[in-house]
N, C-alpha and C positions, 0 to 999 in steps of 0.2 A: 425292493422298496416300492411302495405304492405312491400314487400322486399325493395322497394325504400326508405321507411321511416326508416328502421331499422338502428341502430347505428353500425358502424363498430368497432369491438373490436380487439385489438391486442392480440394475445396469449402470455401468460407469458413465459419468457425464463426458460428453465430447469436449474438445478444446474450446469450441465455439460456445457451448453452454457455460463452461467455466468463465470465459471472458464476459459473457452476458451477466452472470451472477456478480462478478467483481465490478463491472460497470454500474450495475444497479446499486450495489453497496456504496460506491464512491459518490454517486449522484443522490443518494437517499438523504444524506445529512444525519443519518442515525449513527450511533456508535455501534461497535461490533456486536455487543450483546443484544441490543435492541433489534438490529437487522436480522440476526440469527433467529430470534424468537419469532419475528414476523414471517420469515421465510421457511421455518422448520428445519434449519441447518444447525449443526453443532458448531460451537466456537472453533474447535480444532479443524473442521473441514474448511471453514472460511479462511482461517489463517493459512492453511496449506495451499489453498487456491491463490491467495494473495502472494505467498512466497514463490509459488511456481511461475506466476505471471511476471513477477519482478525479476526473477532469474532469467526467464525466457526473453524478456525485452530489455535486459541490461539495466534493471532498476538499481540505483546506487544505494539503496537502503542496506543498512547493516542488520544483523540478526536481532538487534534490540529496537529496530525501527528508526534509528537515526540516519540522516542523510547528510553526506558531505556537501558543503556549498562553497562557492568562491565568490567573494565580493568584487564587483567590477565598478570602476569609476571612482574609487576612493583610494587614496594613498595611505599607507600605514604611517604612523608617527615617525618611524625611523627613516622613511623615504621622503618626508617633506623637507623642502629646502629652506623655507622661511620659518619653520617651527610653529606656525599658527595659521589656521584657516580664517580667523576673524579679521575683517577689514573695517576700520572705523570710517564712517562717513563724515567728512569735514565740511 
């Protein structure tokens, strides 16, 4: 095989480069499609990077992008003792 026949291979991005790309995406304010067009990335590559970093840093997102949350400082209706949060001013 000569040099002309060899297949060009892209080098893999380092973890730091992946973090930089994800950070730029998150701060860009663009949606995924727009960001990928501007950066010359495929949609799948960006999604893979986002999933990798979420898994590496314990991101609580599910596979469909939803995140579990817990409300703090509010009691559920079943936990309220007076039955109402409304107080009339007299």
